N, C-alpha and C positions, 0 to 999 in steps of 0.2 A: 504494500500500500504506500502510495506517495502522499505524504502529509504536508499540507500547506497550512502553516500556523496562522490563525485568524486574529490574534490579539493586538496586533499593531495597527489599530484602526481608530481614527479620530472619533468614531461613534461611542467608544468607551470613554467614560469620564476622565480616567487617569491619563489616557493618551491624548484626549482633547486638550486637557490643561497643559500637558507637556508641550504640545504644538504651539499653543498660544504663548506660553512663557519661553519657548525655545530652550527648554530644559531637557537635555538628552538622557538624563539618568534613568528615567522611567523606560525609555526606549531601549537603552542598553540592557536593563534588567529583564524586560519582557522578551527581548530577542534571545538573550542567553538562556533563559529558562525554557523557552520553546524549543530551541536547538537541543538542549540537554534532554528534553522530553521526547525527542525523536522527529522534529520537524525537518523536512527536506527542503522546503521553501518557506519564506516568511512573507505573508501577504502584507502589503504596505498601502494603507488608504488614509487620505486626509479626512474623509468623512465630511461632517459639517462643522468642524472645529474652527475654521476660518472663513472669511468672506470669499466669494467666488473669485474675485480679482487676485487674491493672495494664494490660491490653491497650488499653483505651479511652484512658487517659491517654497511653500510649505512642504510639498512633495520632495523637492530637491534636498531640502534640509533634513527631512526624515531619512531619506536614503543614505545620505552622508553620515548621519548620526548612528544609524543602525550598523553601518559598515565599520564603524569604530569598534564595535563590540564583537562582530562575527563576520566570517566570510561566507556564511550560508547564503545561497542564491535567493533573490527577492522576487516576489510576484507583485508587479506594479499594478495597482488596482484603482482605476478611475474611469468614469464614463466620458470624461473630457479629454480629447486627443492631446491638447497642449499640456495638460497635467501629466498624462501618460508619458509624453516625450520628455518632460522635465525629469521624471524619475529614471527613464531608460538611459538618458545621457549621463547620469551619475552612477549607474550600476557598474560595478567593477567585475562581476562574474555574470555568466550568461543568465539572464533573468527570464521571468515568465510574464506575459502580457495578459492581464485579466480585466477586460475581455472584449471580444467582438460579438456582435449579433450575426445572424446568418443572412442578413441583407446583402446582396451581391456586391454593391459598391463598397460598403463598409468592410465587408469581409476581405475583399481584394486589397484594400488599403492596409488593413491590419496584418494580413499575411506578408505584405511587402515590408511593413514595419518590423515584424518578427524576423524576417530574413536579414534586414539591415542590421539589427542588433543581436543576431545569433540567439534569438529568444524562442522559448516555447510560447504557444498561443492557446488560450482558453477561448472557445467559440460556443456561444449559447444557441440553443435551438429556439430562437425568437426571431421575429421579423417585424415589419411595420405594424402588424396587428397584435404584437405582444407575444405572450406565452400561449402556445396552443393548448386547447383543452383536451385534445384527443391524442391517441397513440399514433395514428397514421400521419398526422401533420408533424409531430415531433420526429418520427423516423424519416420523413421526407426531408425535413430541414437538416437532419444529421447527414443524410446522403448528399445533400447539396454542399455541406461543409467539407465532406471528404473529397468530393469531386473537385472543388475549388483548390484544396490543398494539393491534390494530385497534379492538377494542371499547372500550378505555380511551382511545383517542385519542393514544397515544404515537407520534410520527412514526417511520417506519421508518428514517430517517437516524440516529435515536438508538438503534436496536436492533441489537445484535451477537449473533448466534447462534453459540454454541460447540458444535460437534459432538463434542468431547471426544477429544483424542488420547491414546492409551494407549501404554505403553512397548513398543517392538518386541521388547525382550529378554524380555518376559514373555508377550506375546500377539501373535505375529508376524502373524496375519491381520488384526488390528484396524486398523493404519494404512491398509490398503487398503480396508477396510469404511468407514472414515470418509471417505476420498476419494470413494468411490462414492456415499455419502449426499450429500456436498457437490455432486457432479455432478448428481444427481437433483433437488436443491433449487434449482437455477438457474431463475429465472422463477417462484418460489413466490408472488411479489407484485410489483406494479408501482406505485411504485418498489420496489426490492428492499431488504430489510434487509442489513446487513453480515454477513459470515461471518468469524469470528475463531478462532484456534487458540492454545492455550498450547503454543508450539512445543517448548520444552525437555522437555515430558513424553514426547515420542516417543522420546527418546534416554536417558531415565532408566536408570541402572545399566548402560549400554552403553559399550563402547569406541568410539573415533572419534565422540564426541558431536557435534562441530562438523560433520563430514561428513554424518552422519545428519540433523542439523537442516537444513542448507542444501539437501540433496537433497529432503527432504520438503517444505520450504517451496516450492520451485520446482514440485514436483508438485501441491501444493495450489493454488498460484496459477494453474496451467494449468487447474484445474477450478473456478475462481470465487472462491477465497479473496481477500479484500481487506483483511484486518487480522491482526496477529499480536502476541502477547505474546512478546517475544524479546529477545535481547541485542544491542543496536545497537553494542556495543563490539567485537563479533566481526567484524573487517573482511572475512573471507572470506564470512561469512554475508550481510553487507550487499552485497558485490559480486555475489553470486548473486542476491539479491533485485532489485537495480537492473538487472542484465542480463536477468532474467526479465521485468521490466516493459518493457524495450526490445523484447524479442522478441515480447511480447504487444501491441505497438503502443500502449503506454501512456506511452511517453517518446519524444522526438524524437532520432533518431540523430545523433551527432557522434563524431569520433574520441576526444574527451575526455568521453564520456557519463558516466563514473563521477564525475569531478570536477565536471562540470556539475550532476549530480543533487545532490551534497553541497552545492554552493554554493547551489542553489535551496532547500534545506531549512534552511539556517543561519538561526537566529532572530536578529533585531536586538536 
């Protein structure tokens, strides 16, 4: 499982204050904790912590501050191209772009951006109409993303398709629809692109968020998910993920499989 740590986001109060105060200490601590917990990438988002006109500067500052603490690759996360570019230009290691929609012109532009910066690309199965409500449209958009990447020469190992998790509290049928789309898309290409989920979305505005997140993650993994934007500091979530990998024969069993996994992921 490829883990993208979600905690360096201005939507969180502590990170928002750190951005406003230009205080890197919170970013350093959260970055190192997430890496120690097993993150392969660190998602970096300004969120709503600063006014729109300042977001590009804030993103550049965040990237520089985080890289003072770790060399873990960063996932530059913004819906605004200029903010995305500001982060990409500061990234010292091959980053991830989070994210493009499946709209042809935007997807083409973001694939070119990924190739320019030697970056991985997250592409959402959304278009001008938003998130599809049905399985067929999600799989159609995923197919369009794969074809665009193939035509542009973007390696599938650098492509992450996000089928878009929606909150179970608002649209109870949608988590199951996403899982069925994920199941149907296995074998869409050889080699396959990655499939990623913004895990916390499924439990938004719900009680028992951690329980919902870890149950959904395991269900998705059983149907082919291999990456998630998630909170690696949630120990129960990480335990569920590690155990699912074991039961899916992706890890070697030992009585100490939890600690063995964490030791193997620890960066030097």
